[in-house]
Each structure stands twice: as structure tokens, then as C-alpha cells.
MIZA-630856 format. One record per atom (N, C-alpha, C, O): x, y, z. Coordinates in steps of 0.1 Angstrom, whole numbers. Example, Ala and Ser with C-alpha at 12.3 -4.5 7.8 and 13.67 -1.06 7.14 Angstrom:
2
+-------+-------+-------+
:    px :    py :    pz :
+-------+-------+-------+
:   132 :   -57 :    78 :
:   123 :   -45 :    78 :
:   132 :   -33 :    78 :
:   142 :   -33 :    85 :
:   128 :   -22 :    71 :
:   137 :   -11 :    71 :
:   129 :     0 :    79 :
:   134 :    11 :    80 :
+-------+-------+-------+
//
This chain:
144
+-------+-------+-------+
:    px :    py :    pz :
+-------+-------+-------+
:     9 :   -12 :     0 :
:     0 :     0 :    -1 :
:     9 :    12 :     1 :
:    18 :    13 :    10 :
:     6 :    22 :    -9 :
:    14 :    34 :    -8 :
:     9 :    43 :     1 :
:    -3 :    43 :     4 :
:    17 :    52 :     7 :
:    14 :    62 :    17 :
:    14 :    75 :    11 :
:    24 :    81 :     8 :
:     2 :    81 :     8 :
:     4 :    94 :     2 :
:     8 :   105 :    13 :
:     5 :   105 :    25 :
:    17 :   116 :     7 :
:    20 :   126 :    15 :
:     9 :   134 :    18 :
:     0 :   136 :    10 :
:     9 :   138 :    32 :
:    -3 :   146 :    37 :
:    -1 :   161 :    36 :
:     9 :   165 :    41 :
:    -9 :   168 :    31 :
:    -9 :   182 :    31 :
:   -22 :   187 :    32 :
:   -32 :   179 :    30 :
:   -24 :   202 :    36 :
:   -36 :   207 :    37 :
:   -39 :   216 :    24 :
:   -30 :   220 :    17 :
:   -50 :   219 :    21 :
:   -53 :   225 :     9 :
:   -65 :   235 :    12 :
:   -74 :   232 :    20 :
:   -65 :   247 :     6 :
:   -75 :   256 :     9 :
:   -73 :   264 :    24 :
:   -62 :   269 :    27 :
:   -83 :   264 :    31 :
:   -83 :   270 :    44 :
:   -74 :   261 :    52 :
:   -71 :   250 :    49 :
:   -71 :   268 :    64 :
:   -61 :   261 :    73 :
:   -69 :   249 :    80 :
:   -62 :   241 :    86 :
:   -81 :   247 :    78 :
:   -87 :   235 :    85 :
:   -90 :   222 :    76 :
:   -93 :   211 :    81 :
:   -88 :   225 :    63 :
:   -90 :   214 :    55 :
:   -79 :   204 :    53 :
:   -68 :   209 :    50 :
:   -80 :   192 :    54 :
:   -70 :   182 :    52 :
:   -73 :   175 :    39 :
:   -85 :   173 :    36 :
:   -63 :   171 :    31 :
:   -65 :   164 :    19 :
:   -52 :   154 :    17 :
:   -41 :   157 :    21 :
:   -55 :   144 :    10 :
:   -45 :   135 :     7 :
:   -42 :   133 :    -8 :
:   -51 :   131 :   -16 :
:   -30 :   135 :   -12 :
:   -27 :   137 :   -27 :
:   -22 :   125 :   -32 :
:   -14 :   118 :   -25 :
:   -25 :   122 :   -45 :
:   -20 :   110 :   -50 :
:    -9 :   116 :   -61 :
:   -10 :   127 :   -67 :
:     1 :   108 :   -61 :
:    13 :   111 :   -68 :
:    11 :   104 :   -82 :
:     4 :    95 :   -84 :
:    18 :   110 :   -92 :
:    16 :   104 :  -106 :
:    29 :   105 :  -114 :
:    28 :   104 :  -127 :
:    40 :   107 :  -110 :
:    52 :   108 :  -117 :
:    62 :    97 :  -113 :
:    63 :    92 :  -102 :
:    71 :    93 :  -124 :
:    80 :    83 :  -119 :
:    90 :    89 :  -108 :
:    93 :   101 :  -108 :
:    95 :    80 :   -99 :
:   103 :    83 :   -89 :
:   117 :    89 :   -94 :
:   121 :    99 :   -90 :
:   122 :    83 :  -102 :
:   137 :    88 :  -108 :
:   137 :   103 :  -111 :
:   148 :   110 :  -110 :
:   125 :   108 :  -116 :
:   126 :   123 :  -119 :
:   130 :   131 :  -109 :
:   136 :   141 :  -112 :
:   127 :   129 :   -97 :
:   128 :   138 :   -85 :
:   144 :   138 :   -81 :
:   149 :   148 :   -76 :
:   151 :   127 :   -84 :
:   165 :   128 :   -80 :
:   175 :   130 :   -92 :
:   186 :   125 :   -91 :
:   171 :   137 :  -102 :
:   179 :   140 :  -113 :
:   191 :   148 :  -109 :
:   202 :   147 :  -115 :
:   189 :   157 :  -100 :
:   200 :   165 :   -94 :
:   208 :   159 :   -83 :
:   220 :   162 :   -83 :
:   203 :   153 :   -74 :
:   209 :   147 :   -63 :
:   207 :   132 :   -60 :
:   195 :   128 :   -58 :
:   217 :   123 :   -59 :
:   215 :   110 :   -55 :
:   212 :   108 :   -43 :
:   215 :   117 :   -35 :
:   205 :    96 :   -39 :
:   201 :    94 :   -25 :
:   214 :    96 :   -15 :
:   213 :   101 :    -4 :
:   226 :    90 :   -20 :
:   236 :    90 :   -12 :
:   241 :   105 :    -7 :
:   245 :   109 :     4 :
:   239 :   113 :   -19 :
:   244 :   128 :   -17 :
:   234 :   135 :    -7 :
:   237 :   143 :     1 :
:   221 :   131 :   -11 :
:   209 :   137 :    -2 :
:   211 :   134 :    13 :
:   209 :   143 :    21 :
:   215 :   121 :    17 :
:   219 :   118 :    29 :
:   231 :   124 :    35 :
:   231 :   127 :    47 :
:   241 :   125 :    27 :
:   253 :   132 :    32 :
:   252 :   148 :    35 :
:   257 :   153 :    44 :
:   243 :   154 :    25 :
:   241 :   168 :    27 :
:   231 :   170 :    40 :
:   231 :   180 :    47 :
:   222 :   160 :    42 :
:   211 :   161 :    53 :
:   219 :   159 :    66 :
:   214 :   165 :    76 :
:   229 :   152 :    67 :
:   236 :   151 :    80 :
:   244 :   163 :    83 :
:   244 :   168 :    95 :
:   249 :   168 :    73 :
:   258 :   182 :    74 :
:   247 :   192 :    78 :
:   250 :   200 :    86 :
:   235 :   193 :    74 :
:   225 :   203 :    77 :
:   221 :   201 :    89 :
:   220 :   211 :    96 :
:   219 :   190 :    95 :
:   214 :   185 :   109 :
:   225 :   190 :   117 :
:   222 :   197 :   127 :
:   236 :   188 :   114 :
:   248 :   192 :   124 :
:   248 :   208 :   125 :
:   249 :   213 :   136 :
:   247 :   215 :   113 :
:   246 :   229 :   113 :
:   235 :   235 :   121 :
:   237 :   245 :   128 :
:   224 :   229 :   120 :
:   210 :   234 :   127 :
:   212 :   231 :   142 :
:   209 :   239 :   150 :
:   217 :   218 :   145 :
:   220 :   214 :   158 :
:   229 :   224 :   166 :
:   227 :   227 :   178 :
:   239 :   228 :   160 :
:   249 :   236 :   165 :
:   244 :   251 :   165 :
:   246 :   257 :   176 :
:   237 :   257 :   156 :
:   232 :   270 :   156 :
:   221 :   271 :   167 :
:   220 :   282 :   173 :
:   212 :   261 :   170 :
:   202 :   261 :   179 :
:   206 :   255 :   192 :
:   198 :   256 :   202 :
:   217 :   250 :   193 :
:   222 :   245 :   206 :
:   212 :   234 :   210 :
:   206 :   234 :   221 :
:   209 :   223 :   201 :
:   199 :   214 :   203 :
:   204 :   200 :   198 :
:   215 :   198 :   194 :
:   194 :   190 :   200 :
:   196 :   177 :   193 :
:   195 :   177 :   179 :
:   190 :   187 :   174 :
:   200 :   168 :   172 :
:   199 :   166 :   158 :
:   184 :   168 :   154 :
:   176 :   160 :   159 :
:   182 :   177 :   145 :
:   167 :   179 :   142 :
:   161 :   168 :   132 :
:   168 :   164 :   123 :
:   150 :   164 :   133 :
:   145 :   154 :   124 :
:   136 :   163 :   113 :
:   135 :   175 :   114 :
:   131 :   155 :   104 :
:   124 :   161 :    94 :
:   113 :   171 :    97 :
:   110 :   180 :    90 :
:   106 :   166 :   109 :
:    95 :   176 :   114 :
:   101 :   189 :   119 :
:    96 :   200 :   116 :
:   111 :   187 :   126 :
:   116 :   200 :   132 :
:   121 :   208 :   119 :
:   119 :   220 :   119 :
:   128 :   203 :   110 :
:   132 :   211 :    99 :
:   121 :   218 :    91 :
:   122 :   229 :    86 :
:   109 :   210 :    89 :
:    96 :   216 :    84 :
:    91 :   227 :    93 :
:    85 :   237 :    88 :
:    92 :   226 :   105 :
:    88 :   237 :   114 :
:    96 :   249 :   113 :
:    90 :   260 :   112 :
:   110 :   248 :   112 :
:   118 :   259 :   110 :
:   116 :   266 :    98 :
:   116 :   278 :    97 :
:   112 :   258 :    86 :
:   111 :   265 :    74 :
:    97 :   272 :    73 :
:    96 :   282 :    67 :
:    88 :   265 :    80 :
:    74 :   272 :    83 :
:    75 :   284 :    90 :
:    69 :   294 :    86 :
:    83 :   286 :   102 :
:    85 :   298 :   107 :
:    91 :   309 :    99 :
:    87 :   320 :    98 :
:   102 :   305 :    91 :
:   108 :   313 :    82 :
:    99 :   319 :    72 :
:    99 :   331 :    70 :
:    91 :   310 :    66 :
:    82 :   313 :    55 :
:    71 :   323 :    61 :
:    67 :   332 :    54 :
:    66 :   320 :    73 :
:    56 :   329 :    78 :
:    61 :   343 :    81 :
:    53 :   353 :    79 :
:    74 :   344 :    85 :
:    79 :   357 :    86 :
:    76 :   363 :   100 :
:    79 :   375 :   101 :
:    70 :   358 :   109 :
:    66 :   364 :   122 :
:    77 :   362 :   132 :
:    75 :   366 :   144 :
:    89 :   357 :   128 :
:    99 :   355 :   139 :
:    95 :   343 :   149 :
:    84 :   338 :   148 :
:   105 :   338 :   158 :
:   104 :   329 :   167 :
:    94 :   334 :   177 :
:    95 :   345 :   182 :
:    84 :   326 :   181 :
:    75 :   328 :   194 :
:    69 :   315 :   197 :
:    71 :   305 :   190 :
:    60 :   316 :   207 :
:    53 :   304 :   212 :
:    41 :   301 :   201 :
:    33 :   310 :   197 :
:    41 :   290 :   199 :
:    30 :   286 :   188 :
:    24 :   275 :   194 :
:    30 :   266 :   200 :
:     9 :   274 :   193 :
:     0 :   263 :   197 :
:     3 :   250 :   189 :
:     8 :   252 :   177 :
:     0 :   240 :   193 :
:     1 :   227 :   186 :
:    -5 :   228 :   172 :
:     1 :   223 :   163 :
:   -17 :   234 :   171 :
:   -23 :   236 :   158 :
:   -15 :   245 :   150 :
:   -12 :   241 :   138 :
:   -11 :   256 :   155 :
:    -2 :   264 :   146 :
:    11 :   258 :   142 :
:    16 :   262 :   131 :
:    17 :   249 :   151 :
:    30 :   242 :   146 :
:    26 :   233 :   135 :
:    35 :   232 :   126 :
:    14 :   226 :   134 :
:    10 :   218 :   123 :
:     9 :   227 :   112 :
:    14 :   223 :   101 :
:     3 :   237 :   112 :
:     2 :   247 :   100 :
:    14 :   252 :    96 :
:    16 :   253 :    84 :
:    24 :   256 :   105 :
:    37 :   260 :   101 :
:    43 :   247 :    92 :
:    49 :   249 :    81 :
:    42 :   236 :    97 :
:    48 :   225 :    89 :
:    40 :   222 :    74 :
:    46 :   216 :    65 :
:    28 :   227 :    75 :
:    20 :   226 :    62 :
:    26 :   236 :    52 :
:    30 :   233 :    40 :
:    28 :   248 :    58 :
:    34 :   260 :    49 :
:    47 :   256 :    44 :
:    50 :   259 :    33 :
:    55 :   249 :    52 :
:    68 :   244 :    47 :
:    66 :   234 :    36 :
:    73 :   234 :    26 :
:    57 :   225 :    39 :
:    56 :   213 :    29 :
:    51 :   219 :    16 :
:    57 :   216 :     5 :
:    41 :   228 :    16 :
:    36 :   236 :     4 :
:    47 :   242 :    -2 :
:    49 :   240 :   -14 :
:    55 :   251 :     5 :
:    67 :   259 :     0 :
:    76 :   250 :    -7 :
:    79 :   253 :   -19 :
:    82 :   239 :    -2 :
:    90 :   231 :    -7 :
:    85 :   224 :   -20 :
:    92 :   225 :   -30 :
:    72 :   218 :   -19 :
:    67 :   214 :   -31 :
:    62 :   222 :   -41 :
:    58 :   217 :   -52 :
:    62 :   235 :   -39 :
:    61 :   245 :   -50 :
:    73 :   247 :   -58 :
:    73 :   252 :   -70 :
:    84 :   243 :   -54 :
:    96 :   242 :   -61 :
:    95 :   232 :   -73 :
:   103 :   234 :   -83 :
:    86 :   222 :   -71 :
:    86 :   213 :   -80 :
:    71 :   214 :   -90 :
:    68 :   206 :   -98 :
:    66 :   225 :   -87 :
:    54 :   229 :   -94 :
:    40 :   223 :   -90 :
:    30 :   224 :   -97 :
:    40 :   218 :   -78 :
:    28 :   212 :   -73 :
:    20 :   222 :   -66 :
:     7 :   220 :   -66 :
:    25 :   231 :   -59 :
:    17 :   240 :   -53 :
:    20 :   255 :   -58 :
:    31 :   258 :   -64 :
:    11 :   265 :   -55 :
:    12 :   279 :   -59 :
:     8 :   287 :   -48 :
:    -2 :   283 :   -41 :
:    13 :   298 :   -45 :
:     9 :   306 :   -32 :
:    -2 :   315 :   -39 :
:    -1 :   322 :   -49 :
:   -13 :   312 :   -31 :
:   -25 :   321 :   -35 :
:   -26 :   334 :   -28 :
:   -33 :   343 :   -32 :
:   -20 :   336 :   -17 :
:   -19 :   350 :   -10 :
:   -19 :   345 :     6 :
:   -17 :   334 :    11 :
:   -22 :   357 :    13 :
:   -21 :   357 :    27 :
:   -35 :   359 :    33 :
:   -43 :   366 :    27 :
:   -39 :   353 :    45 :
:   -51 :   357 :    49 :
:   -50 :   368 :    59 :
:   -40 :   375 :    59 :
:   -61 :   372 :    66 :
:   -61 :   385 :    74 :
:   -52 :   384 :    85 :
:   -48 :   394 :    91 :
:   -47 :   373 :    88 :
:   -36 :   372 :   100 :
:   -22 :   370 :    94 :
:   -12 :   369 :   101 :
:   -22 :   371 :    81 :
:    -8 :   372 :    76 :
:    -3 :   357 :    72 :
:     8 :   355 :    67 :
:   -11 :   347 :    73 :
:    -7 :   332 :    70 :
:   -10 :   329 :    56 :
:   -21 :   330 :    51 :
:     1 :   324 :    50 :
:    -1 :   320 :    34 :
:   -10 :   308 :    33 :
:   -11 :   299 :    41 :
:   -15 :   309 :    22 :
:   -25 :   298 :    17 :
:   -20 :   294 :     2 :
:   -17 :   302 :    -6 :
:   -19 :   280 :     0 :
:   -14 :   276 :   -11 :
:   -25 :   268 :   -19 :
:   -35 :   263 :   -13 :
:   -23 :   267 :   -32 :
:   -32 :   260 :   -41 :
:   -24 :   248 :   -47 :
:   -13 :   249 :   -52 :
:   -32 :   237 :   -47 :
:   -26 :   225 :   -55 :
:   -29 :   228 :   -68 :
:   -40 :   229 :   -72 :
:   -18 :   229 :   -77 :
:   -20 :   230 :   -91 :
:   -16 :   218 :  -100 :
:   -20 :   218 :  -112 :
:   -10 :   207 :   -94 :
:    -8 :   195 :  -101 :
:    -9 :   184 :   -90 :
:    -6 :   187 :   -79 :
:   -12 :   173 :   -94 :
:   -12 :   160 :   -86 :
:     1 :   156 :   -83 :
:    10 :   157 :   -92 :
:     3 :   151 :   -69 :
:    16 :   147 :   -64 :
:    16 :   130 :   -67 :
:     7 :   123 :   -64 :
:    27 :   125 :   -73 :
:    25 :   111 :   -75 :
:    28 :   103 :   -62 :
:    33 :   108 :   -52 :
:    22 :    90 :   -62 :
:    22 :    82 :   -51 :
:    36 :    75 :   -49 :
:    39 :    66 :   -57 :
:    44 :    79 :   -39 :
:    57 :    73 :   -36 :
:    55 :    66 :   -22 :
:    46 :    69 :   -14 :
:    65 :    56 :   -21 :
:    64 :    49 :    -8 :
:    69 :    59 :     3 :
:    74 :    70 :     0 :
:    67 :    55 :    16 :
:    72 :    64 :    26 :
:    88 :    68 :    26 :
:    92 :    79 :    29 :
:    96 :    58 :    22 :
:   111 :    61 :    19 :
:   112 :    71 :     8 :
:   118 :    81 :    10 :
:   106 :    69 :    -2 :
:   106 :    77 :   -14 :
:   103 :    91 :    -9 :
:   111 :   100 :   -11 :
:    91 :    93 :    -1 :
:    86 :   107 :     3 :
:    97 :   114 :    12 :
:    99 :   126 :    11 :
:   102 :   105 :    20 :
:   112 :   110 :    28 :
:   125 :   115 :    23 :
:   130 :   125 :    27 :
:   128 :   108 :    12 :
:   141 :   113 :     5 :
:   137 :   127 :    -4 :
:   145 :   136 :    -5 :
:   126 :   126 :    -9 :
:   121 :   139 :   -16 :
:   122 :   149 :    -8 :
:   128 :   159 :   -11 :
:   115 :   149 :     5 :
:   114 :   161 :    14 :
:   128 :   164 :    19 :
:   131 :   175 :    20 :
:   137 :   153 :    21 :
:   150 :   157 :    27 :
:   157 :   165 :    15 :
:   163 :   175 :    18 :
:   157 :   160 :     3 :
:   163 :   168 :    -8 :
:   158 :   183 :    -9 :
:   165 :   193 :   -11 :
:   146 :   184 :    -8 :
:   139 :   198 :    -9 :
:   143 :   206 :     2 :
:   146 :   218 :     0 :
:   144 :   201 :    14 :
:   149 :   208 :    26 :
:   163 :   212 :    25 :
:   166 :   224 :    27 :
:   172 :   203 :    21 :
:   184 :   207 :    17 :
:   188 :   217 :     8 :
:   197 :   225 :    10 :
:   181 :   216 :    -2 :
:   181 :   227 :   -12 :
:   175 :   239 :    -5 :
:   182 :   249 :    -6 :
:   165 :   240 :     0 :
:   159 :   253 :     7 :
:   170 :   258 :    16 :
:   173 :   270 :    16 :
:   176 :   250 :    24 :
:   187 :   257 :    34 :
:   200 :   260 :    27 :
:   207 :   269 :    31 :
:   202 :   253 :    15 :
:   215 :   259 :     7 :
:   212 :   271 :     1 :
:   220 :   280 :     0 :
:   199 :   274 :    -3 :
:   198 :   287 :    -9 :
:   199 :   299 :     3 :
:   204 :   310 :     1 :
:   193 :   295 :    15 :
:   195 :   304 :    27 :
:   208 :   307 :    31 :
:   212 :   319 :    33 :
:   217 :   296 :    31 :
:   231 :   298 :    37 :
:   242 :   302 :    26 :
:   253 :   306 :    29 :
:   238 :   302 :    13 :
:   245 :   305 :     2 :
:   245 :   320 :     0 :
:   252 :   325 :   -10 :
+-------+-------+-------+
//
């Protein structure tokens, strides 16, 4: 059974599951899995050092990207807001592949994304590698 990547669509309260429809090999045309894993470890070390914390997992990285994309800076977020921040990050990252497009901001300044093309059905491992590669690329842009 394939596990679809979970994302939110439309309002902040709507949850949807996307089906993927592209071959897996097209995602890793730029980086091989071994290169992704190596760059991921380096990124984890850098974030861990900068935040004086344990090695961050994918959820922590998505949270950090969400905070960055929201643009309101570090502050206390509710559990629901943390989930929404990870959704913002997921949409932002997948927008690099043409899956999402920014619709605009709501009255509170939170971004809303529109799904513009279906996301292919990959295994959990494939999804993890995809997200890691997109996170690595995101932080490479910030740090360069």
C-alpha cells in the first residue's frame, strides 16, 4: 500500500491526501540518495549547532522552514499552529516542483497555497528522500 504525502489545501482547517503520478527517478535527477543523505547530515549538524539542540528530524526542519516562511519570527506557537507551520513548509517546498502555488495571505498574514498538479504516489522512503532533498536545497539557498 502506498502512503500519500499529507498536506492541507484551501483553508487552514481542510486536510486532503494527494496521489502522486510521476516516476520516482525524475525527482533525484539533481542529487543521488547518497548525496542527499550526506548533505542532510551536514545540515542537521549545522542546525543542531546553531540552535544548541539535538539533531533535528524532518518535522523540526519543516517547522523551522514554516516559521521562516511565515515571517513572524520565533515565538510560542500552539500545537495547531505548529502543524500549520509544517504545512506551510511542505507546500513551499513542493512549490519548487510545481505542485503548489501561493494564493496569498489571509487576514492574519498566514499564507495559503493552491494545489496546481497532482503529486505522485511514492513509498514512505521515497517521500522522505524527496522531502529531505527539498529541505537541503531550501537551506542551501538560505546559507549561500
